[in-house]
C-alpha positions in Angstrom: 0.0 0.0 0.0 3.0 2.3 0.3 3.3 3.1 -3.4 -0.5 3.8 -3.8 -0.3 7.6 -3.7 2.3 8.6 -6.3 1.3 12.3 -6.1 2.1 12.5 -2.3 5.5 10.8 -2.8 6.6 13.6 -5.3 6.2 16.4 -2.8 8.8 17.5 -0.4 8.7 19.6 2.7 10.9 22.7 2.3 11.8 24.8 5.3 11.9 28.6 4.7 15.7 29.0 5.1 16.7 26.0 2.9 15.2 27.2 -0.4 18.3 29.3 -1.3 20.6 26.3 -0.5 18.5 23.9 -2.5 18.5 26.0 -5.6 22.2 26.9 -5.3 24.9 25.2 -7.5 28.5 24.5 -6.8 29.6 27.2 -9.1 28.2 29.9 -6.8 29.9 28.5 -3.7 32.7 30.2 -1.8 34.7 27.0 -1.8 34.6 26.5 -5.5 38.0 27.0 -7.1 39.9 26.1 -10.3 42.8 23.8 -9.9 45.5 24.6 -12.5 47.5 21.7 -13.7 50.2 21.3 -16.4 47.8 20.1 -19.1 44.3 20.9 -17.9 42.3 22.9 -15.4 39.6 21.4 -13.3 37.1 22.8 -10.8 37.4 21.5 -7.2 35.7 21.9 -3.8 38.1 23.3 -1.2 35.6 22.6 1.6 37.4 19.3 1.9 40.4 21.1 3.4 40.1 22.2 7.0 42.5 25.0 6.3 39.9 26.8 4.1 36.8 25.5 5.9 37.7 27.0 9.2 38.7 30.4 7.6 42.4 30.1 8.5 43.2 31.0 4.9 41.2 32.8 2.2 39.8 30.6 -0.5 41.6 31.4 -3.8 39.8 31.7 -7.1 42.6 29.6 -8.7 45.1 27.2 -7.1 48.1 25.5 -8.6 47.9 21.6 -8.5 51.3 21.2 -6.8 50.3 23.7 -4.0 47.1 21.7 -3.4 49.1 18.4 -3.3 51.5 19.9 -0.8 48.7 21.1 1.4 46.5 17.9 1.4 48.0 15.2 -0.8 47.1 13.5 -4.0 44.1 11.5 -2.5 42.5 14.8 -1.3 43.0 16.3 -4.7 41.2 13.5 -6.4 38.3 13.7 -3.9 38.0 17.5 -4.3 37.9 17.3 -8.1 35.4 14.4 -8.0 33.1 16.1 -5.6 32.3 19.3 -7.6 30.1 19.5 -10.6 29.5 23.2 -11.7 25.9 22.5 -12.6 25.0 20.2 -9.7 23.2 21.2 -6.6 25.6 22.4 -3.9 26.5 20.3 -0.9 26.0 20.9 2.8 29.1 23.1 3.0 27.6 25.7 0.6 28.4 29.2 1.5 27.5 32.0 -1.0 30.4 33.9 -2.6 30.7 37.3 -1.2 
């Protein structure tokens, strides 16, 4: 009987303060940065690094790949690049650029 009401299942409860976050994309986030490599440039989410998440350092618009590897390592670079999709809905770390 659970699947009987398809119309009800399609609706979601949206709290007043969450509408902006739900409609935001990664590209508008403060932690969105471009990682510059030797051959290609890729967007990444710097919220995976505590250094930027806590506000100890300002989030750069562009960051060299060797600098990121020096700060966090290769595994963190792969995770940061895999996490972000410019057109995708932003994650829980979303903070508007400003």
